[in-house]
Each structure stands twice: as structure tokens, then as C-alpha cells.
C-alpha positions in Angstrom: 0.0 0.0 0.0 1.4 3.4 -1.0 1.9 5.9 1.8 1.4 9.7 1.6 5.1 10.3 2.3 6.0 8.2 -0.8 3.8 10.2 -3.1 5.1 13.5 -1.6 8.6 12.3 -2.2 7.7 11.2 -5.8 6.3 14.7 -6.5 9.4 16.3 -5.0 11.8 14.1 -7.1 9.8 14.8 -10.3 9.8 18.5 -9.7 13.6 18.4 -9.2 14.1 17.0 -12.7 14.4 13.3 -12.1 12.8 10.9 -14.6 9.6 9.0 -13.8 11.5 5.6 -13.7 14.2 6.9 -11.4 11.7 8.7 -9.1 9.6 5.5 -8.9 12.6 3.4 -7.9 13.7 5.9 -5.2 10.2 6.0 -3.7 9.7 2.2 -3.7 6.9 1.9 -6.2 6.4 0.6 -9.7 6.6 2.9 -12.7 2.9 2.3 -13.4 1.9 3.3 -9.9 4.2 6.4 -10.1 2.6 7.4 -13.4 -0.9 7.1 -11.7 0.1 9.3 -8.7 1.9 11.8 -11.0 -1.3 12.7 -12.7 -3.5 12.6 -9.5 -3.8 15.7 -7.4 -4.7 13.7 -4.2 -2.7 11.8 -1.7 -3.5 8.1 -1.1 -5.1 8.9 2.2 -7.5 11.3 0.6 -8.7 8.8 -2.0 -9.7 6.0 0.4 -13.3 5.8 1.3 -14.5 4.8 4.7 -15.9 1.3 4.9 -19.7 1.3 5.8 -20.2 -2.4 6.1 -19.2 -4.9 8.8 -16.4 -7.4 8.0 -17.6 -9.9 10.5 -20.6 -10.4 12.8 -20.5 -8.7 16.1 -19.7 -11.3 18.8 -21.2 -9.2 21.6 -24.5 -8.4 19.8 -26.6 -11.1 21.6 -25.2 -10.4 25.1 -24.8 -6.6 24.9 -28.1 -5.7 26.7 -27.0 -7.6 29.8 -23.5 -6.0 29.6 -25.2 -2.6 29.3 -27.4 -3.4 32.3 -24.3 -4.1 34.4 -22.6 -0.9 33.2 -25.7 1.2 34.2 -25.5 -0.4 37.7 -21.8 0.1 38.0 -20.4 2.6 35.5 -16.8 2.1 36.8 -16.6 -1.6 35.6 -13.7 -2.3 33.4 -13.7 -4.4 30.2 -11.5 -7.1 31.8 -13.9 -7.6 34.7 -16.8 -7.9 32.3 -15.0 -10.3 30.1 -14.2 -12.5 33.1 -17.9 -12.5 34.0 -18.8 -13.4 30.3 -16.3 -16.3 30.3 -17.8 -17.7 33.5 -21.4 -17.2 32.3 -20.8 -18.5 28.8 -17.8 -20.9 28.9 -16.3 -21.7 25.5 -18.1 -18.8 23.8 -16.1 -15.8 25.0 -12.3 -15.7 25.6 -9.5 -13.2 25.7 -9.7 -12.6 22.0 -12.9 -10.6 22.6 -11.3 -8.2 25.1 -10.5 -5.4 22.5 -14.0 -5.6 21.0 -15.5 -5.3 24.4 -13.2 -2.3 25.3 -14.3 -0.5 22.1 -18.0 -1.1 22.8 -17.7 0.1 26.4 -15.8 3.2 25.3 -18.6 3.9 22.8 -21.3 3.3 25.4 -19.6 5.6 27.9 -19.3 8.4 25.3 -22.9 8.2 24.2 -24.9 6.9 27.2 -22.5 6.7 30.2 -22.3 9.0 33.2 -21.4 12.6 32.4 -17.9 13.7 33.1 -17.2 16.6 35.4 -15.9 19.6 33.3 -13.0 21.6 34.5 -11.9 25.0 33.1 -8.3 25.8 33.8 -7.7 29.2 35.1 -4.5 31.1 34.4 -3.8 33.9 36.9 -1.3 36.6 36.1 0.6 38.5 38.8 -1.1 41.8 39.8 -4.2 41.2 37.7 -6.7 39.8 40.2 -7.6 39.6 43.8 -10.6 38.5 45.9 -12.0 40.0 49.0 -15.0 39.7 51.2 -16.4 40.6 54.6 -17.8 38.0 57.0 -20.2 38.7 59.8 -18.9 36.8 62.9 -21.7 37.7 65.3 -23.3 34.3 64.9 -20.3 32.6 66.5 -21.2 34.0 69.9 -17.6 35.0 70.7 -17.3 36.4 74.3 -14.4 38.3 75.8 -14.4 38.7 79.6 -18.1 37.6 79.6 -19.1 40.3 77.0 -20.5 39.3 73.6 -18.1 40.4 70.9 -20.0 41.3 67.7 -17.4 41.8 64.9 -16.7 41.4 61.2 -13.7 39.9 59.5 -12.2 41.2 56.2 -10.4 38.6 54.1 -8.2 39.5 51.1 -6.4 37.1 48.7 -4.1 37.7 45.8 -5.1 34.9 43.3 -1.7 34.4 41.6 0.3 33.9 44.8 -2.5 32.9 47.2 -1.1 35.5 49.6 -3.9 36.4 52.0 -4.5 38.8 54.9 -7.3 38.8 57.4 -8.2 41.7 59.6 -10.8 42.3 62.3 -13.2 45.1 61.5 
């Protein structure tokens, strides 16, 4: 199968003045193939069409509803664990050769129907750009000093880049 890099090299050699035969030999393809790619304006990867048919029957098709049931109950189950269960439930039908197929199916299921993943947005703080501050009413704590109720507020200040903070009694 001809790779994109071979065709790119073929075009480069032809544009530098090499003959078709010499360029084909240097790129590892036959003269006829080189002639074909010389006239084409596409790379081999661009000409291939995706396969829409199955090459073999899905071995998990009959058992998938019960696997899906277990995944709904315990979304953290791994393919190896499920395969061990399948091998115990159906001896001789499923073995280690089905692991990769099961992993793919579970990955598809998690992407389409599995539990939602928590989304994180990274925050980049720059020095001197941002700070946070707030006042907190501490009256509800019932602080007493020498038997007297101490109603007070606290001011909290934080520089977000360095996490330097200061607290003062107001």
C-alpha cells in the first residue's frame, strides 16, 4: 500500500528534474503506480473511502443488553472484569480474543450513554491582575471576651496568583 510520504517524495523528485523511472525506484513503487500518482492531485489517504459495512458479525450483539445493564448499575466496571464474567457465564463462547472488541464497545457506550464527566476549566492567573476580598459577619459565632458578647466582622483579602492572604478584624 502506497503511503502519503512516498507520493510526496515522488512529486518532489519529479519537480527536481528526475525521470519517472528513477523517481519510482527511489520511492519504492512501480513505474505504473508512479505514473498514476503523478497525474493525480490527491494523496492516497484522501482517495480512500471509509468502509460502511461490517467485515464480520459482532460477537457481543446477543449479550450486549446484559452488559449494558451491568454498566448502568456500576459505570466504573472495566472491560477485563466484564470479560471474566462473560467467560464464567458462557464458557467456550467468549475468551481473551474478545477483550479489545469489548473495550471498544464500552468506550462507545460511555461516550454516548454513560455518566457525564465533570468539566474543568483551567484558570491562568497573572501577577497583579486579580484579587478577591470579602467581609464575613462573625456575630453568629457568639464569641465572648471577659463575659461580654463580641460582635465583629472579618475582612479577608487574597491575591489569586500567589495565594497570599490577609485577614483583619473590622
